[in-house]
VMD Tcl script that draws the C-alpha trace (Angstrom):
set ca {
  {0.00 0.00 0.00}
  {1.25 3.51 -0.81}
  {2.37 5.57 2.20}
  {0.24 8.66 2.70}
  {1.97 11.96 1.93}
  {0.94 14.59 4.45}
  {0.95 18.36 3.95}
  {3.76 18.58 6.50}
  {5.98 16.24 4.48}
  {5.89 18.43 1.36}
  {6.96 22.05 1.17}
  {6.06 23.05 -2.41}
  {5.07 20.70 -5.21}
  {7.81 20.31 -7.83}
  {6.98 21.34 -11.39}
  {6.70 18.09 -13.34}
  {8.10 19.64 -16.53}
  {11.41 20.37 -14.79}
  {12.09 16.68 -14.16}
  {13.89 14.12 -16.26}
  {12.63 10.57 -15.87}
  {15.48 9.80 -13.47}
  {14.71 12.98 -11.51}
  {11.10 11.89 -11.16}
  {12.10 8.40 -10.03}
  {14.30 9.94 -7.32}
  {11.53 12.27 -6.20}
  {8.99 9.46 -5.95}
  {11.48 7.32 -4.02}
  {11.86 10.17 -1.54}
  {8.13 9.91 -0.82}
  {8.13 6.13 -0.65}
  {6.52 5.60 -4.04}
  {7.54 2.89 -6.50}
  {9.98 4.21 -9.08}
  {8.24 2.49 -12.00}
  {5.37 4.92 -11.41}
  {7.57 7.61 -12.99}
  {7.20 5.99 -16.40}
  {3.46 5.74 -15.93}
  {3.16 9.44 -15.07}
  {5.45 10.42 -17.96}
  {3.24 8.42 -20.32}
  {0.04 9.99 -19.02}
  {1.38 13.52 -19.32}
  {3.51 13.45 -22.47}
  {1.67 10.84 -24.53}
  {-1.93 11.29 -23.43}
  {-1.67 14.90 -22.18}
  {-3.47 13.95 -18.98}
  {-2.44 16.05 -15.97}
  {-5.41 15.41 -13.72}
  {-4.25 12.67 -11.28}
  {-7.80 11.38 -10.96}
  {-7.67 10.33 -14.63}
  {-4.42 8.39 -14.18}
  {-6.30 5.18 -13.66}
  {-3.33 2.82 -13.26}
  {-2.24 4.69 -10.11}
  {-3.69 3.74 -6.75}
  {-6.36 5.90 -5.17}
  {-3.96 6.98 -2.41}
  {-1.26 7.83 -4.94}
  {-3.71 9.90 -6.99}
  {-4.67 11.81 -3.86}
  {-1.02 12.39 -2.95}
  {0.22 13.45 -6.38}
  {-0.91 17.13 -6.25}
  {1.14 17.49 -3.07}
  {4.24 16.17 -4.86}
  {3.91 17.53 -8.39}
  {2.44 20.54 -10.14}
  {1.72 20.57 -13.87}
  {1.74 24.33 -14.43}
  {2.76 25.66 -17.83}
  {3.76 29.23 -18.73}
  {0.64 31.13 -19.76}
  {0.30 32.23 -23.39}
  {-0.13 36.01 -23.36}
  {-0.25 36.51 -27.12}
  {-0.46 34.33 -30.22}
  {0.25 35.96 -33.60}
  {0.05 34.40 -37.05}
  {2.06 35.57 -40.05}
  {0.86 35.71 -43.64}
  {3.34 32.90 -44.39}
  {2.02 30.54 -41.70}
  {4.65 31.30 -39.06}
  {3.23 31.58 -35.54}
  {4.67 33.54 -32.62}
  {3.82 32.92 -28.97}
  {4.44 35.28 -26.07}
  {4.72 33.49 -22.71}
  {4.29 34.81 -19.19}
  {7.21 33.56 -17.07}
  {6.25 35.41 -13.90}
  {7.06 38.70 -12.20}
  {5.85 40.64 -15.23}
  {8.45 39.04 -17.50}
  {7.88 37.30 -20.82}
  {9.62 35.44 -23.63}
  {8.77 34.54 -27.21}
  {8.87 31.29 -29.19}
  {8.21 30.80 -32.89}
  {6.66 27.90 -34.84}
  {7.97 27.75 -38.42}
  {6.27 25.58 -41.05}
  {7.95 24.21 -44.17}
  {7.22 21.45 -46.66}
  {8.93 18.66 -44.74}
  {9.13 19.84 -41.15}
  {7.54 21.91 -38.41}
  {10.21 23.67 -36.40}
  {9.85 25.27 -32.98}
  {12.33 27.98 -32.08}
  {12.64 28.07 -28.28}
  {13.94 30.76 -25.92}
  {16.30 29.97 -23.06}
  {16.65 33.35 -21.31}
  {14.76 36.56 -20.66}
  {17.02 38.94 -22.54}
  {20.64 38.15 -23.37}
  {24.11 39.12 -22.20}
  {25.79 38.65 -25.59}
  {24.65 42.06 -26.91}
  {24.98 41.16 -30.61}
  {24.24 44.47 -32.30}
  {22.05 43.09 -35.10}
  {19.77 41.20 -32.68}
  {16.67 42.75 -31.09}
  {16.99 40.46 -28.05}
  {20.56 41.73 -27.58}
  {19.22 45.18 -26.81}
  {17.47 43.69 -23.78}
  {19.99 42.89 -21.07}
  {19.72 39.51 -19.39}
  {17.00 39.60 -16.74}
  {16.81 35.93 -15.84}
  {17.73 32.49 -17.12}
  {14.73 30.27 -17.74}
  {14.16 27.10 -15.74}
  {13.86 23.75 -17.48}
  {10.09 23.67 -16.88}
  {9.74 27.08 -18.58}
  {11.68 25.81 -21.60}
  {9.79 22.51 -21.85}
  {6.62 24.50 -21.17}
  {7.06 26.50 -24.37}
  {7.13 23.26 -26.34}
  {4.10 21.80 -24.57}
  {1.94 24.91 -24.96}
  {2.66 25.12 -28.67}
  {2.25 21.36 -29.08}
  {-1.17 21.53 -27.43}
  {-2.29 24.12 -30.00}
  {-1.32 22.18 -33.12}
  {-3.94 21.24 -35.65}
  {-4.91 17.58 -35.89}
  {-2.23 15.60 -37.69}
  {0.52 18.14 -37.05}
  {3.66 17.32 -35.06}
  {6.66 19.42 -34.09}
  {9.49 17.67 -35.89}
  {12.44 19.92 -35.00}
  {13.53 22.11 -32.12}
  {16.08 24.90 -32.39}
  {17.45 26.79 -29.42}
  {17.72 30.01 -31.38}
  {15.17 32.17 -29.64}
  {15.87 34.69 -26.90}
  {19.12 34.19 -25.01}
  {22.40 32.36 -25.45}
  {21.67 28.67 -24.75}
  {25.19 27.94 -23.50}
  {24.77 30.72 -20.94}
  {22.05 28.54 -19.37}
  {23.45 25.04 -19.83}
  {21.84 23.21 -16.92}
  {18.27 24.14 -17.83}
  {18.79 23.83 -21.60}
  {20.31 20.36 -21.52}
  {17.88 19.12 -18.88}
  {15.00 20.25 -21.11}
  {16.59 18.42 -24.04}
  {16.77 15.24 -21.94}
  {13.07 15.59 -21.10}
  {11.95 16.19 -24.67}
  {14.22 13.47 -26.07}
  {13.10 10.79 -23.60}
  {11.21 7.87 -25.22}
  {8.79 8.22 -22.30}
  {8.55 11.96 -22.95}
  {8.08 13.57 -26.38}
  {10.53 11.12 -27.99}
  {12.23 13.72 -30.17}
  {15.34 12.55 -32.02}
  {18.53 14.21 -30.85}
  {19.39 14.76 -34.52}
  {16.33 17.00 -34.80}
  {17.42 19.24 -31.94}
  {19.83 22.10 -32.69}
  {21.59 24.32 -30.17}
  {22.91 27.61 -31.50}
  {25.73 29.52 -29.86}
  {27.42 32.85 -30.42}
  {30.67 31.14 -29.48}
  {30.94 30.30 -25.78}
  {33.87 27.98 -26.36}
  {34.21 26.55 -22.80}
  {30.64 25.18 -22.97}
  {30.52 23.91 -26.56}
  {31.48 20.39 -25.46}
  {28.04 20.17 -23.83}
  {26.42 20.13 -27.26}
  {28.60 17.22 -28.38}
  {27.95 15.42 -25.10}
  {24.19 15.78 -25.59}
  {24.54 14.39 -29.14}
  {22.46 17.20 -30.65}
  {23.25 19.48 -33.59}
  {25.55 22.49 -33.34}
  {24.90 25.83 -35.04}
  {27.48 28.61 -34.68}
  {26.65 32.27 -35.26}
  {29.62 33.33 -37.40}
  {28.19 36.53 -38.89}
  {31.45 38.18 -39.93}
  {34.46 37.42 -42.15}
  {37.19 38.57 -39.75}
  {37.86 39.44 -36.11}
  {37.61 43.19 -36.65}
  {34.05 43.11 -37.98}
  {32.94 40.25 -35.72}
  {34.17 42.04 -32.59}
  {32.18 45.09 -33.67}
  {28.88 43.27 -34.28}
  {29.40 40.45 -31.74}
  {31.27 41.58 -28.58}
  {31.79 37.94 -27.49}
  {34.47 37.74 -30.22}
  {36.78 39.89 -28.11}
  {36.89 37.10 -25.53}
  {36.70 34.14 -27.92}
  {38.17 35.19 -31.30}
  {37.60 33.42 -34.59}
  {40.73 31.27 -34.54}
  {39.81 29.76 -31.19}
  {36.16 29.35 -32.18}
  {36.96 27.59 -35.45}
  {39.54 25.36 -33.76}
  {36.79 24.27 -31.35}
  {34.48 23.59 -34.30}
  {37.13 21.33 -35.82}
  {37.41 19.44 -32.54}
  {33.63 19.16 -32.38}
  {33.46 17.58 -35.83}
  {36.36 15.24 -35.06}
  {34.49 13.95 -32.02}
  {30.94 13.80 -33.39}
  {31.32 13.50 -37.20}
  {28.34 15.88 -37.43}
  {28.49 18.70 -39.96}
  {28.37 22.12 -38.34}
  {25.95 24.84 -39.38}
  {27.46 28.30 -39.60}
  {24.92 31.11 -39.50}
  {25.91 34.28 -41.29}
  {23.83 37.47 -41.13}
  {24.15 39.74 -44.16}
  {24.35 43.38 -43.08}
  {24.28 45.87 -45.95}
  {27.76 47.22 -46.68}
  {29.25 45.50 -43.61}
  {29.22 41.72 -44.11}
  {27.64 41.25 -47.55}
  {30.43 42.00 -50.04}
  {32.04 39.55 -52.47}
  {35.38 39.80 -50.68}
  {33.59 38.89 -47.44}
  {32.25 35.72 -49.09}
  {35.77 34.76 -50.10}
  {37.02 35.35 -46.56}
  {34.21 33.25 -45.08}
  {35.06 30.40 -47.44}
  {38.72 30.56 -46.44}
  {37.77 30.44 -42.75}
  {35.49 27.41 -43.07}
  {36.73 25.40 -46.08}
  {38.45 22.72 -43.97}
  {35.45 22.25 -41.63}
  {32.64 19.94 -42.83}
  {29.77 22.39 -42.66}
  {26.94 24.19 -44.30}
  {26.61 27.97 -44.28}
  {23.17 29.48 -43.72}
  {23.18 33.04 -45.01}
  {20.52 35.21 -43.42}
  {19.53 38.61 -44.82}
  {19.26 41.01 -41.87}
  {15.78 41.37 -40.40}
  {14.89 44.91 -39.40}
  {13.93 46.01 -35.91}
  {13.60 49.44 -34.28}
  {16.86 51.26 -33.63}
  {19.08 48.61 -35.18}
  {21.25 51.00 -37.18}
  {21.68 48.33 -39.88}
  {20.06 47.78 -43.26}
  {19.00 44.69 -45.14}
  {20.96 44.13 -48.36}
  {19.14 44.00 -51.68}
  {18.01 40.64 -53.03}
  {20.52 41.15 -55.85}
  {23.42 41.55 -53.43}
  {22.27 38.53 -51.42}
  {22.30 36.50 -54.63}
  {25.80 37.71 -55.55}
  {27.12 36.76 -52.10}
  {25.47 33.33 -52.24}
  {26.75 32.61 -55.76}
  {30.32 33.52 -54.84}
  {30.32 31.10 -51.92}
  {28.77 28.36 -54.02}
  {31.23 28.90 -56.88}
  {34.07 28.51 -54.40}
  {32.66 25.14 -53.37}
  {30.85 25.92 -50.12}
  {27.58 24.22 -49.13}
  {25.34 27.27 -48.90}
  {21.68 27.67 -48.00}
  {19.79 30.93 -48.07}
  {17.62 31.26 -44.99}
  {14.09 31.91 -46.13}
  {12.74 34.87 -44.17}
  {9.53 33.91 -42.41}
  {7.39 35.68 -39.83}
  {8.93 39.06 -40.57}
  {5.54 40.79 -40.61}
  {4.95 39.81 -36.94}
  {8.57 40.39 -35.81}
  {9.13 36.63 -35.59}
  {12.09 36.35 -37.98}
  {15.68 35.65 -37.02}
  {16.97 38.32 -34.65}
  {13.58 39.95 -34.01}
  {12.45 38.30 -30.76}
  {12.01 40.35 -27.61}
  {10.07 40.42 -24.34}
  {6.88 42.45 -24.25}
  {7.38 46.09 -23.33}
  {5.64 49.40 -23.85}
  {5.46 50.31 -27.56}
  {6.93 46.93 -28.54}
  {6.19 46.62 -32.27}
  {3.77 43.80 -32.95}
  {3.61 43.87 -36.72}
  {5.51 45.20 -39.72}
  {4.17 46.19 -43.13}
  {5.97 43.98 -45.66}
  {3.49 44.48 -48.50}
  {6.18 46.10 -50.66}
  {8.87 43.55 -49.84}
  {10.52 41.75 -52.73}
  {10.74 38.71 -50.47}
  {7.03 38.08 -50.88}
  {4.88 37.78 -53.96}
  {1.12 37.70 -54.41}
  {-0.48 34.65 -55.92}
  {-4.04 33.98 -57.00}
  {-6.33 34.43 -54.04}
  {-4.26 37.25 -52.57}
  {-2.19 35.12 -50.21}
  {1.35 36.35 -49.57}
  {3.95 33.61 -49.85}
  {7.70 33.59 -49.67}
  {9.83 33.31 -52.77}
  {9.44 29.64 -53.74}
  {13.04 29.22 -54.90}
  {15.04 26.55 -53.07}
  {15.97 27.97 -49.70}
  {16.67 26.73 -46.21}
  {13.62 26.89 -43.91}
  {13.93 29.69 -41.39}
  {15.03 28.51 -37.97}
  {13.88 31.56 -36.10}
}
mol new
graphics top color blue
foreach p $ca { graphics top sphere $p radius 0.5 }
foreach p [lrange $ca 0 end-1] q [lrange $ca 1 end] { graphics top cylinder $p $q radius 0.2 }
display resetview
């Protein structure tokens, strides 16, 4: 018979979404419950989406009565849900104390990608990133990260499934390693959401001492390169002053040697700053001996950025030069730009925060029969933000 858990024996219920399966087993053992119950609870919550203990019919009556004293199943509240003309969806989550974060769901022909935030604000201060203008306020807990996934998952249309996760939202994931990699363990678990590690990508601006964690977790690595040399990179990405390109690329070589996984280099095209032909040649020289693909990303506007988006013609010239040199290049298709959900546009809610942008004159969209705006259908990499 299950021992009865009294109010005095529990201080505050633990948020279920913060617990790996092993964590949950340990917690149940602490309260004298059988550890195999952890798998049963995981299955009820993640597979059946049942969080009411009274509906967990393979648990004893006493256990069902005790469970609310041990676990809570609270998710971050959705404050706002915006939909783009291209099908991208942006969610604003309440993470307490008046603070909020955003996550973005990006559709494409063969996948449905969720871009998750790991921090409220960011300490990296990359000058082309809207989040970087918001100093770090707090690192998210694992339950708040997993909670973003669950809230979006619960709002999917019938037959839809999130196929990929990218940690490319607000914050530097490697600045919040414990929560990020715990959330990955939860979402990867066969008893949880059973997401393949190969469909989870962690992006970093270049925190070299923590990059081994990505290899250890056996997930994909994306590196924000964004400049062809140290001078420009230090200007647009202050982290480069601490971890310069040579050290960063040496670490990428070590990463590939250990994992045999190709690295994704992300490269933002800033008009007149990082988008010239000579810059393409320099990028190729930097990366040519690293098995990789290069995602080039035309800059996405946001208030007070001080940067401009290059013309489509210049983007094409840059892409062609890299391809002619032999690089594996993909042009990031801009999605969600009209609702400030594109790469580099995420931010917490604040007074006068822009909610939408008029892109009706953008060359990156075209009008088809029926008046629906769609992105340029040429072969491009699905947006990851």
